[in-house]
N, C-alpha and C positions, 0 to 999 in steps of 0.2 A: 613598345608598350602603347596600346591604344587608350586614349583618354578623351572623354567628352565631358565638358564642364559647362553646366547651365548657370545662368544668372538672370536677374531681372524680375523675379517673382516678388510678391508682397501682398499687402492689403490694399484694396481699392474699393471705392463706393460703386454701386450699380450705375451703369452708364459711363464709367471711367475707362481709361486705357492703360495698358502695360505693353512693354516690348521685352520679350524674352530673347536671350542670346545663348548660343551654344558654340563653344570653341572646341575644335577637334585637333588632336595631336596624335602622331604615330600612324597616320593614314594618309594615303594620297587622296585628299579630300574631294577633288574634282571628279573622281571616279565613282563616288558613293552617292546613292540615293539617301536623302536626309529627310527625317520626319519628326514630328512632335506627336507624342501620345499623352494621354492624361488618365489619371485614376482617382476617382472620388471614393470616399470611405464607403465600404460595403459594395462597391461596384467593380466590374472588370475593367482592365486597362483598355482604352479605346484609341484608335487612330484619329487624330484631330486634323492634321495636314501633312502633306508630303510634297517634296520637290525632288524631282529626279535629277540625275547627273546632266540630263539634257534640258533641265529647267521646266519640265512639265509639272504642273501643280494639280493637286486634288485636295478636296476638303470634305469633312463630314458635313452632312446637311445642316446640322444645328449651328455651325459657325460660318457658313457661307455668307458673304457680304459683310462680315464683321471682322474676320481674322485674315491676315495675309502672311504667307510664308515666303521668305526670300533667302538667297544665299550670296555670300561674297567669297568666291574661291581664293582670292588673293589673301584673305584674312582667315581662311579655314573656318568660317563662321556661318551658321544658319540662324535666321531670326524668325520670330513669330510676333507680328504686330497684332495686338488684340484690342479692338475698339468695341464700344457699346457693351461692355461686360455685364453679365447677368449673374445672379447668385448661383445658378446652375453650372456656371463655368468654374466654380470652386473645385480645385483638385490639385494633386501633385502632377506637374508637367515634366515629362521625360523627353530628352533628346535621343534620337535613334539614328544610327548610321548603318547602311546595309549595302553590301556588294553582292548582288543577286547571283551573279555568275559563279561565285565561289561559296555562296551561302555563308558569308561572313556577316555577323550581326552584332552590333555594340550598343550599349546603353550608357547614358549619363546617370548621375545620382539623383536627379530630380530637383525641382524647385517648386515651392508651395505658392499657389495663387489662391487668394481668398477674396471673394467679392461679397461685401457686406456693408450695410449702413450702420 
């Protein structure tokens, strides 16, 4: 059974930082492309950052230079370091694991990030 469990969300002031973690189980983690998505109220879910199995990274333009995605295959964990947070970063953040060759796609339950003074 595949499980993705996110943690690290919370309330932070503008300009602050948070680090999200996502621990995967039930998958051969190193073979998966891992990503963070977010969904704000009334908006569609959007891709925030992706790290491939080969450690290539991509970011949505709005977070470039502020967010960093990384992975630790030994711990089956993907991280999202978020710095210089803005109110518009407020959303539920979801972890995603994808094995493209087999079209396998899994989601975590989400963690709330709120940026507010």
